[in-house]
C-alpha positions in Angstrom: -5.9 65.1 75.9 -3.6 66.4 73.2 -6.0 65.0 70.7 -8.4 67.9 71.2 -9.1 69.1 67.7 -8.6 72.7 67.0 -5.8 73.0 69.5 -3.3 70.2 68.7 -1.0 70.8 71.6 1.3 67.9 70.7 2.2 69.5 67.4 1.9 73.2 68.1 2.7 74.1 71.7 2.6 72.6 75.2 -0.7 72.6 77.1 -0.9 75.2 79.9 0.5 74.0 83.2 -2.8 75.0 84.9 -4.7 72.6 82.6 -2.5 69.8 83.8 -3.4 70.8 87.4 -7.1 70.5 86.6 -6.6 67.1 85.1 -4.6 66.0 88.2 -7.4 67.2 90.5 -9.9 65.2 88.5 -7.8 62.1 88.8 -7.5 62.6 92.5 -11.2 63.4 93.3 -13.2 63.0 90.1 -14.3 66.6 90.1 -13.7 69.6 87.7 -14.6 73.1 88.7 -15.2 76.0 86.3 -13.4 78.4 88.7 -10.9 76.8 91.0 -10.6 80.1 92.9 -13.9 81.4 94.3 -15.0 85.0 94.3 -15.9 86.7 97.5 -19.3 88.2 96.6 -22.3 87.6 94.4 -21.5 90.8 92.4 -18.1 89.5 91.4 -19.6 86.1 90.6 -22.1 87.8 88.2 -19.3 89.8 86.5 -17.4 86.6 85.9 -20.2 85.4 83.5 -19.5 81.7 83.9 -21.2 80.3 87.0 -19.2 78.9 89.9 -19.9 75.2 89.4 -18.4 71.7 89.1 -18.7 68.4 87.3 -18.5 65.5 89.7 -18.2 61.8 88.7 -19.2 59.6 91.6 -17.8 56.4 90.2 -14.6 57.9 88.7 -11.7 55.5 88.9 -9.2 56.8 91.4 -5.9 54.9 91.7 -5.0 54.0 95.2 -8.2 55.2 96.7 -8.8 54.0 100.3 -11.7 51.6 100.8 -12.8 50.5 104.3 -15.4 48.1 105.7 -17.1 50.3 108.3 -19.5 53.2 108.3 -18.4 56.8 108.1 -18.1 59.1 111.1 -20.4 62.1 110.8 -20.6 65.4 112.5 -23.3 65.5 115.2 -24.5 69.0 114.0 -24.3 69.2 110.2 -23.8 65.5 109.2 -20.6 66.1 107.4 -18.2 63.2 107.2 -14.8 63.1 108.9 -12.2 64.2 106.4 -8.5 65.3 106.1 -9.5 69.0 106.6 -10.8 68.4 110.1 -8.8 69.7 113.0 -7.9 66.8 115.3 -7.0 67.0 119.0 -5.2 63.7 119.7 -5.0 64.2 123.4 -8.7 64.6 124.0 -9.6 62.4 121.0 -11.8 65.0 119.4 -12.2 66.5 116.0 -13.6 69.8 114.7 -15.9 69.9 111.7 -14.6 72.3 109.0 -18.2 73.0 107.8 -19.9 74.1 111.1 -16.8 74.2 113.4 -18.6 71.9 115.9 -16.4 69.7 118.2 -17.0 65.9 118.0 -15.8 63.0 119.9 -14.1 60.0 118.2 -15.8 56.7 118.9 -14.0 54.3 121.2 -12.7 52.3 118.3 -10.4 55.3 117.6 -8.8 55.3 121.1 -5.3 54.4 119.7 -5.1 57.2 117.1 -2.0 59.5 117.2 0.2 61.5 114.8 2.0 58.2 113.9 -1.2 56.1 113.8 -3.7 58.0 111.6 -7.0 56.5 110.3 -7.4 56.7 106.5 -10.2 59.3 106.9 -7.8 62.1 108.1 -4.8 61.2 105.9 -4.1 64.2 103.6 -3.9 61.9 100.5 -7.3 60.4 101.0 -9.6 63.3 100.2 -11.8 60.7 98.4 -12.5 57.3 100.0 -15.2 54.7 100.1 -17.1 53.0 103.0 -18.6 49.6 102.4 -21.7 49.9 104.7 -23.0 46.3 104.5 -20.3 44.1 103.1 -22.2 40.8 103.8 -25.4 41.8 102.1 -25.4 40.6 98.5 -28.3 40.5 96.1 -28.5 39.8 92.4 -29.9 42.5 90.0 -33.2 42.1 88.2 -33.6 42.6 84.5 -37.1 43.1 83.1 -37.3 43.1 79.3 -40.2 45.0 77.8 -40.5 44.1 74.1 -42.5 45.7 71.3 -44.1 43.2 68.9 -45.5 45.8 66.4 -42.7 45.4 63.9 -41.9 43.5 60.8 -41.1 39.8 61.4 -37.4 40.2 60.3 -36.9 43.0 62.8 -38.6 41.0 65.5 -36.4 38.0 64.8 -33.2 40.2 65.0 -34.4 41.6 68.4 -35.1 38.1 69.8 -31.7 36.8 68.6 -29.9 39.7 70.2 -31.7 39.2 73.5 -31.0 35.5 73.6 -27.3 36.1 72.8 -27.0 38.7 75.5 -28.2 36.3 78.2 -24.6 35.0 78.6 -23.5 38.5 79.7 -26.0 38.5 82.6 -24.8 36.8 85.8 -26.4 33.4 86.4 -28.0 34.3 89.7 -29.6 37.5 88.2 -33.4 37.6 87.9 -35.1 37.9 84.5 -38.6 38.9 83.6 -40.4 39.4 80.2 -43.2 41.6 79.1 -44.3 41.9 75.5 -46.8 44.4 74.1 -48.7 45.5 71.0 -52.3 46.6 71.3 -52.4 44.8 74.7 -49.7 43.9 77.3 -48.6 40.3 78.0 -46.8 39.7 81.3 -45.2 36.3 81.0 -45.1 33.8 83.8 -41.6 32.1 83.8 -42.3 29.7 86.6 -45.0 27.8 84.7 -43.0 25.1 82.9 -45.8 23.0 81.4 -46.7 25.6 78.7 -46.3 29.3 78.0 -48.6 31.3 80.3 -49.1 35.1 80.3 -51.4 37.7 82.0 -53.0 40.0 79.4 -53.8 43.6 80.4 -55.4 46.3 78.3 -53.0 48.7 76.7 -55.5 51.4 75.7 -56.5 52.3 79.2 -54.6 54.1 82.0 -54.4 52.0 85.2 -53.1 52.9 88.6 -50.2 51.0 90.0 -52.3 49.3 92.7 -54.8 48.0 90.2 -52.0 46.6 88.0 -50.4 44.9 91.0 -53.8 43.5 92.0 -54.4 42.1 88.5 -51.0 40.4 88.6 -51.4 39.1 92.1 -48.5 41.0 93.5 -50.3 43.5 95.7 -49.7 43.7 99.4 -52.7 41.5 100.3 -51.6 38.8 97.9 -48.1 38.9 99.2 -49.3 38.3 102.7 -51.7 35.5 101.9 -49.5 33.6 99.6 -47.1 31.0 101.0 -44.6 31.6 98.3 -43.4 34.8 96.8 -45.8 35.8 94.0 -43.0 37.7 92.3 -41.3 34.5 91.5 -44.0 33.7 88.9 -42.7 36.6 86.7 -39.0 36.9 87.8 -36.7 33.9 87.9 -33.0 33.4 88.0 -31.3 33.3 84.6 -29.8 29.9 85.1 -33.3 28.4 85.8 -35.3 30.0 83.0 -33.1 30.0 79.9 -35.3 27.2 78.4 -38.5 29.1 79.1 -37.2 32.3 77.7 -36.0 30.5 74.6 -39.4 28.8 74.2 -41.4 32.1 74.6 -39.2 34.0 72.2 -39.3 31.3 69.6 -43.1 31.3 69.6 -43.3 35.1 69.7 -44.7 36.6 66.5 -45.7 40.0 65.2 -48.7 41.5 67.0 -51.8 40.2 65.2 -54.2 42.9 66.1 -55.9 44.1 62.9 -55.6 47.6 61.6 -56.6 49.5 58.5 -54.2 50.5 55.7 -54.4 54.1 56.8 -53.5 53.4 60.4 -50.3 52.9 62.3 -49.9 49.8 64.5 -51.6 49.9 67.8 -48.6 50.2 70.2 -49.1 50.8 73.9 -45.5 51.5 75.0 -46.6 53.9 77.8 -49.0 51.4 79.4 -46.4 48.6 79.1 -43.8 50.7 80.8 -46.3 51.5 83.6 -46.9 47.7 84.1 -43.2 47.1 84.3 -42.6 49.8 86.8 -45.6 48.7 88.9 -44.4 45.1 88.9 -40.9 45.9 90.2 -42.4 48.5 92.5 -44.4 45.8 94.3 -41.9 42.9 94.2 -38.4 44.5 94.2 -38.5 47.8 96.0 -35.0 48.7 97.2 -33.4 45.9 95.2 -31.3 46.5 92.1 -33.5 46.4 89.0 -33.4 47.5 85.4 -36.3 47.9 83.0 -35.1 47.6 79.4 -37.7 48.8 76.8 -37.3 47.8 73.1 -39.4 50.0 71.0 -39.9 49.8 67.2 -42.2 52.8 66.8 -44.1 55.6 68.5 -46.9 54.9 71.1 -50.2 55.2 69.4 -52.7 54.0 72.0 -53.1 54.4 75.8 -51.3 56.7 78.2 -48.1 58.3 77.0 -49.5 58.6 73.5 -47.2 60.4 71.0 -49.2 60.3 67.8 -52.7 58.8 67.0 -53.1 55.7 64.9 -54.5 57.5 61.9 -51.8 58.3 59.5 -53.4 61.6 58.6 -51.9 62.9 61.8 -48.1 63.4 61.3 -45.7 63.0 64.1 -44.6 66.2 65.8 -41.6 68.3 64.7 -39.5 70.9 66.6 -41.7 73.6 65.1 -44.9 71.9 66.2 -43.6 71.7 69.8 -42.5 75.3 69.9 -45.7 76.6 68.3 -48.0 74.5 70.5 -49.2 72.2 67.6 -48.2 69.0 69.4 -51.4 68.2 71.5 -50.0 65.2 73.2 -46.4 66.4 73.9 -46.7 68.0 77.3 -49.1 65.4 78.8 -46.9 62.5 77.6 -43.7 64.2 78.8 -45.2 64.6 82.3 -46.4 60.9 82.2 -43.0 59.4 81.4 -41.3 61.7 83.9 -43.7 60.4 86.5 -42.8 56.8 85.7 -39.1 57.7 86.0 -39.6 59.2 89.4 -41.5 56.2 90.6 -38.7 53.9 89.3 -35.9 56.0 90.8 -37.7 56.0 94.2 -37.4 52.2 94.2 -33.8 52.2 93.0 -34.7 51.0 89.5 -33.3 52.1 86.2 -35.2 52.5 82.8 -33.3 52.1 79.5 -34.8 52.7 76.1 -33.5 51.1 72.9 -35.6 52.6 70.1 -34.9 51.3 66.6 -36.9 52.5 63.6 -36.6 54.6 60.5 -39.2 57.0 61.8 -39.4 58.7 65.2 -40.3 56.5 68.2 -41.3 59.1 70.8 -38.0 59.3 72.7 -38.4 63.1 73.0 -41.4 62.4 75.3 -39.9 59.3 77.0 -36.6 61.0 77.9 -37.9 61.8 81.4 -38.1 58.0 82.2 -34.4 57.6 81.5 -33.0 61.0 82.8 -34.8 60.6 86.1 -33.3 57.1 86.6 -29.9 57.5 85.1 -30.7 55.0 82.3 -29.5 54.9 78.6 -31.3 56.0 75.5 -30.0 54.4 72.2 -31.4 55.2 68.7 -30.8 53.1 65.6 -32.5 52.6 62.3 -33.1 48.9 62.9 -32.6 46.2 65.5 -30.1 44.5 63.2 -27.9 47.6 63.3 -24.4 47.7 64.8 -25.3 50.7 67.1 -28.1 48.7 68.8 -26.2 45.4 69.1 -23.0 47.0 70.2 -24.6 49.3 72.8 -26.8 46.6 74.2 -23.8 44.3 74.7 -21.7 47.2 76.1 -24.3 47.8 78.8 -23.4 44.6 80.5 -19.6 45.4 80.7 -17.8 44.2 83.8 -15.8 46.3 86.3 -12.5 44.5 85.7 -12.4 42.9 89.1 -11.6 39.2 89.7 -15.3 38.5 90.4 -16.2 40.2 87.0 -19.2 42.0 88.5 -21.2 44.2 86.2 -20.0 47.8 86.0 -23.4 49.2 86.8 -24.7 50.6 90.1 -28.2 51.4 91.4 -30.1 53.5 94.0 -27.6 56.3 93.7 -28.0 59.4 95.9 -25.7 62.4 96.1 -25.7 64.8 99.1 -23.7 68.0 98.9 -22.4 69.9 101.9 -20.8 73.3 101.8 -19.2 76.0 104.0 -21.5 78.8 105.2 -19.9 81.2 102.7 -21.2 79.1 99.8 -24.8 78.1 98.9 -26.1 75.5 96.5 -28.1 76.8 93.5 -29.0 73.4 92.0 -27.9 70.5 89.9 -28.2 69.6 86.2 -27.9 66.1 84.9 -29.5 62.7 85.0 -31.0 63.1 88.5 -34.1 64.4 90.3 -34.2 66.5 93.5 -35.2 65.0 96.9 -37.0 67.1 99.5 -34.1 67.9 101.8 -34.1 71.4 103.2 -30.9 73.1 104.5 -29.5 76.5 105.2 -27.1 75.9 102.3 -29.9 76.3 99.7 -29.5 79.4 97.5 -32.4 81.7 96.6 -31.0 81.7 93.0 -32.1 78.5 91.4 -30.1 76.8 88.6 -31.5 73.6 87.2 -33.1 71.4 89.8 -32.7 73.4 93.0 -34.3 74.0 96.4 -32.4 71.0 97.8 -29.0 69.7 98.6 -29.7 66.1 97.8 -30.5 64.4 94.5 -31.5 60.8 93.6 -29.4 59.5 90.7 -30.8 56.1 90.1 -28.4 54.2 87.8 -24.6 54.9 87.9 -21.7 53.9 85.7 -18.1 55.0 85.6 -18.7 57.8 83.1 -21.7 59.3 84.8 -21.2 62.9 85.8 -23.5 65.4 87.6 -23.1 69.1 87.5 -23.6 71.2 90.7 -24.0 75.0 90.6 -23.0 77.2 93.6 -23.8 80.7 94.7 -21.5 83.0 96.7 -22.7 84.7 99.9 -21.8 88.2 100.8 -18.8 88.3 103.1 -17.7 90.9 105.5 -15.1 92.9 103.5 -13.0 93.4 106.6 -13.0 89.7 107.5 -12.9 87.7 104.2 -12.2 84.0 104.8 -9.4 82.4 103.0 -11.0 79.1 102.0 -14.2 77.1 101.9 -15.0 73.4 101.8 -17.3 71.3 99.7 -18.2 67.6 100.4 -19.9 65.2 98.1 -21.4 62.1 99.8 -22.6 59.6 97.3 -24.5 56.5 98.4 -25.2 53.7 96.0 -25.5 49.9 95.6 -23.1 48.0 93.4 -24.2 45.2 91.0 -24.0 42.6 93.8 -26.2 44.6 96.2 -23.6 46.0 98.6 -24.3 49.5 99.8 -21.2 51.8 99.3 -20.7 55.4 100.4 -18.1 57.5 98.6 -17.0 60.7 100.3 -15.1 63.4 98.5 -14.0 66.5 100.3 -12.5 69.5 98.4 -11.1 72.8 99.6 -11.1 76.0 97.5 -9.5 79.3 98.1 -11.2 82.7 97.9 -9.8 85.7 96.1 -11.0 89.3 95.8 -11.2 89.9 92.0 -11.0 93.7 92.6 -7.4 93.4 93.7 -4.5 92.8 91.4 -3.4 89.6 93.1 -6.9 88.3 93.3 -7.6 89.0 89.7 -4.5 87.1 88.6 -5.4 84.2 90.9 -8.9 84.1 89.4 -7.5 83.9 85.9 -5.2 81.0 86.8 -8.1 79.1 88.4 -10.3 79.1 85.3 -10.8 75.7 83.8 -12.0 76.5 80.3 -12.8 72.8 79.4 -15.1 72.3 82.4 -16.6 75.8 82.0 -17.6 75.0 78.4 -19.3 71.7 79.4 -21.1 73.4 82.3 -22.4 76.3 80.1 -23.5 73.7 77.5 -25.5 71.8 80.2 -27.0 75.0 81.5 -28.1 76.1 78.0 -29.5 72.6 77.2 -31.4 72.5 80.5 -33.0 75.9 79.8 -34.1 74.8 76.3 -35.6 71.6 77.6 -37.3 72.9 80.7 -38.6 76.2 79.2 -38.5 75.2 75.5 -37.1 78.6 74.7 -36.3 79.6 71.1 -32.8 78.5 70.2 -32.0 82.1 69.1 -32.7 83.3 72.7 -30.3 80.8 74.1 -27.6 81.7 71.5 -27.9 85.3 72.4 -27.6 84.5 76.1 -24.5 82.5 75.5 -23.1 85.3 73.4 -23.7 87.9 76.1 -22.0 85.6 78.7 -19.0 85.2 76.5 -18.7 88.9 75.8 -18.9 89.6 79.6 -16.2 87.0 80.3 -13.7 88.2 77.8 -14.5 91.9 78.5 -13.4 91.3 82.1 -10.4 89.1 81.6 -8.9 90.1 78.3 -6.4 92.9 77.8 -7.3 95.6 75.3 -7.5 99.3 74.6 -11.0 100.6 74.3 -12.4 100.9 70.7 -9.3 99.2 69.4 -10.0 95.5 68.4 -6.4 95.0 67.2 -5.2 95.4 70.8 -7.4 92.6 72.1 -5.6 89.6 73.7 -6.7 86.7 75.7 -4.4 84.9 78.1 -3.6 81.3 77.8 -6.2 80.4 80.5 -9.0 81.7 78.3 -7.8 81.3 74.7 -9.7 78.1 73.8 -13.0 79.0 75.5 -14.4 81.2 72.6 -13.7 78.3 70.2 -15.7 75.9 72.4 -18.6 78.4 72.4 -18.3 78.7 68.6 -18.6 74.9 68.1 -21.4 74.7 70.8 -23.5 77.2 68.8 -23.2 74.9 65.7 -23.8 71.6 67.6 -26.8 69.3 67.6 -27.5 70.5 71.1 -28.6 74.0 70.1 -29.1 73.8 66.3 -32.1 71.6 65.6 -32.3 72.2 61.9 -32.4 68.9 60.0 -32.9 67.0 63.3 -36.0 65.4 64.7 -37.1 65.9 68.3 -36.1 62.3 69.0 -32.5 62.8 67.7 -32.1 66.1 69.6 -33.3 64.4 72.8 -30.9 61.6 72.3 -27.9 63.9 71.9 -28.9 66.1 74.8 -29.4 63.1 77.2 -25.8 62.0 76.8 -24.5 65.6 77.2 -26.3 65.7 80.5 -24.7 62.5 81.9 -21.2 62.1 80.4 -17.8 63.3 81.8 -15.8 66.3 80.8 -13.7 64.4 78.2 -16.7 62.8 76.4 -18.7 66.0 76.6 -15.9 68.0 75.0 -15.8 65.6 72.1 -19.5 66.1 71.6 -19.1 69.9 71.6 -15.8 70.1 69.6 -15.0 66.8 67.9 -11.5 65.5 67.6 -9.8 65.3 64.2 -6.8 63.1 63.4 -4.8 63.0 60.2 -2.9 60.1 58.7 -0.4 60.7 55.9 2.8 59.1 54.5 4.7 62.4 54.8 3.7 63.1 58.5 4.2 59.5 59.7 2.0 58.5 62.6 -1.4 60.1 63.2 -1.3 63.7 64.3 -4.1 66.0 65.6 -5.1 68.7 63.2 -7.4 71.7 63.3 -11.1 71.1 63.0 -11.0 73.2 59.8 -11.6 72.8 56.1 -7.9 73.5 55.5 -7.1 70.2 57.1 -8.5 68.3 54.1 -5.8 67.1 51.7 -6.0 64.7 48.8 -3.1 62.6 50.3 -4.5 62.4 53.8 -6.9 60.2 55.7 -8.9 62.0 58.4 -10.5 60.4 61.4 -13.3 62.5 63.0 -14.8 61.6 66.4 -17.9 63.5 67.6 -18.9 60.8 70.2 -22.0 59.8 68.2 -20.2 59.3 64.9 -16.8 58.0 63.9 -15.9 59.1 60.4 -13.0 57.9 58.3 -12.5 60.4 55.4 -10.2 59.5 52.4 -8.7 62.2 50.3 -9.1 62.0 46.6 -5.6 60.5 45.9 -5.7 58.1 48.8 -9.2 57.0 47.8 -7.9 56.1 44.3 -5.2 54.0 45.9 -7.8 52.3 48.0 -10.2 51.5 45.2 -7.4 50.2 43.0 -6.1 48.0 45.8 -2.6 49.3 45.0 -1.2 47.9 48.3 -1.4 44.3 46.9 1.5 45.2 44.6 4.9 44.2 46.1 6.3 47.7 45.7 3.4 49.3 47.6 2.9 46.7 50.3 3.7 49.3 53.0 0.3 51.0 52.1 -1.6 48.2 53.8 -0.4 49.3 57.2 -1.2 52.9 56.3 -4.8 52.0 55.5 -5.2 49.8 58.6 -4.2 52.6 61.0 -7.4 54.7 60.9 -9.6 51.6 60.6 -8.1 50.1 63.8 -8.4 53.4 65.7 -12.0 53.7 64.6 -12.7 50.2 65.7 -11.2 50.8 69.1 -13.3 53.9 69.6 -16.5 52.1 68.7 -15.8 49.1 71.0 -15.0 51.3 74.0 -18.0 53.6 74.0 -21.5 53.6 75.1 -23.5 54.1 72.9 -21.7 52.5 70.0 -21.0 55.4 67.5 -22.2 55.2 63.9 -19.4 54.4 61.6 -19.1 56.3 58.4 -16.5 55.7 55.7 -16.4 58.3 53.0 -14.3 59.9 50.3 -13.6 63.4 49.3 -16.5 64.9 47.3 -18.6 61.8 48.1 -22.2 62.1 49.4 -21.3 60.7 52.9 -18.6 63.4 53.3 -21.3 65.7 54.7 -20.8 64.0 58.1 -17.3 65.5 58.2 -17.9 68.8 56.4 -20.8 69.8 58.7 -18.4 69.7 61.7 -15.5 71.6 60.2 -14.9 75.3 60.6 -16.0 76.8 57.3 -13.0 79.0 56.8 -13.4 78.6 53.0 -16.9 79.1 51.7 -18.6 80.0 48.5 -18.3 83.7 49.6 -14.5 83.9 49.9 -13.4 81.1 47.5 -11.4 82.1 44.5 -12.6 79.9 41.7 -9.9 78.7 39.4 -7.2 79.2 42.0 -6.9 75.4 42.7 -7.1 75.9 46.4 -9.1 73.9 49.0 -12.7 73.2 48.0 -15.2 75.5 49.6 -17.9 74.6 52.1 -21.3 75.8 50.9 -22.9 77.2 54.0 -24.2 80.5 55.4 -22.5 79.9 58.8 -19.8 82.2 59.8 -16.2 80.9 60.3 -14.4 80.9 63.6 -12.3 83.8 62.3 -15.3 86.0 61.7 -16.8 84.9 65.0 -13.7 86.0 66.9 -13.5 89.3 64.9 -17.0 90.2 66.0 -16.3 89.1 69.6 -13.3 91.5 69.7 -15.3 94.4 68.4 -18.1 93.9 71.0 -15.6 93.3 73.8 -13.6 96.5 73.3 -16.7 98.6 72.7 -17.6 101.1 75.5 
């Protein structure tokens, strides 16, 4: 974590002790809170500016976590699971629930418990543990490929080759299906070995799920009348249909439906996705299933239309959406979100791989992936490294002896809290379920009015953010602590139902007292707070489509409120302004968030913006911070090994190599002198052989970053003053611009921008904070 650019703790000063505590808490329970000490009233909560909230990773790897093969014991009143914070009476074999204080009897299997013979559930070290609900039940996942054929033959051949090569990563007993589409939809029968056979459905017409299922012969009536399972015509085990898949893909050609020169290809992506969801809905409800859409362009016909076929209609931009000039946007957004909810309700996941030089409609389709916990990957072509690397990475294994896939399905997270705390809502790749409770807050943040959310697909880096609301307490009888419990139920890749239970205790503090104020400061996790505020801002933009400037002003007001409360200063004296160690990096995070792809949409398409935001809403704290404030590493002969440097123009040097990581891009930047060495291949001379290792260092680090990440980042190699150097310069703090650069001084080259620098940003922040 010392690699955090802009605050290189390994080279400047040690990280705060409190930050290490927050990381330890995450390693213990997979959760990070913005405030680790809770306020006692809603008024204090509002004054603190940053909402009381947390980031929870249900599949976070916890070393030494207890895992048992029996169901969890629940409270008879509130449904909370037995945990280490329960009070246990060993003599009467009863336990008291910390959430509702109700007494409960232990089942007869616990008759032998004592202080020396404790079950794992009440051991203090096991605040997080897993219950394997049905160990014997094992089912193989299903993969339904939905392929676009409206693309150039070269692109189509690359896609077919990648799919065939990826089959080796899919377990042999997994079921595979294939749907291709252009103007119409072809659902291929894989059980018919004599010759290729497919059911053709119209793509320019909206059809209900029941009608699709009836046409395919997989409706309820056909299922009852057929002696064999009709679904096996379309879904077969991988080991049985490799020959059929090869034959179908070998014969697959570009969609032959004619079109005029002034028209786009007739592409029915929305209708094809509807057929795929309807097929799995009828044949695999409750079973692990994944629909993988490969799109080479925007939908132009049928439901989910993004842009009409006629080229005189240009595809929408951000300005068109904000000003209401995108006639199909809202309708298509609602349509794909509905498909996502239908798929998630059945435990299925939708992934989208969109590869084209133009937009493909991901901005409208994002609801299908966000609702189901799926992935969205953008690339320029199906032959690109981003597509191939990401598609292969999706089938990564969990590292166990059985080498099961590291993907889970049918996720559902239920949150329980003490009476002093209520739940405002959740933000992330999930959708709310209708579960009413006394714990629901009137103040809604994100997807609220419930305490339970369906997640759909899960992976180890998936993270959901939960926002809380404080309830007024009696000032004469303020409770010392509260409890929060996350109960996540999911199916692993082999079909076992697993329940992970995490129980966390948090202390209360009255911020109006001196001790409470100091405790509150020490409990502030500025990294988690930055990510939670970023998610909140992105959700507001996406749900309300507010102007970016309105969101920026809202973030600025919140930042001013925070530092005004916790900084030390004299009124009307900016020079006296000081932030403590617990808050010193947070303004920098907000500065970089304001300049990021998530809020600034200039020079970005709606598809690109949706792609960036989708991953911010599902990744963990570490990855999200890299997106907000990229890491910057420097390699030089004088400094030896790579060192973290400030994310600033001043870090550029002619004898340095810089490695920038912003999660979506990995940039290797060569200074002018180093680039001359590289182009002259000077390391081949015996006297300079040591330079070969110097050049290999950043290249190897960049390779390791790309191979370990989903999606695979775009790799950029550039030189100082080169055209590709914009990928680096756009991320650096513009401390030297055309406005303050002294020409002829021979200093660092300026950045030509109208953006303010971090120094100017902090100067204005101090002035506004100390103002009366």
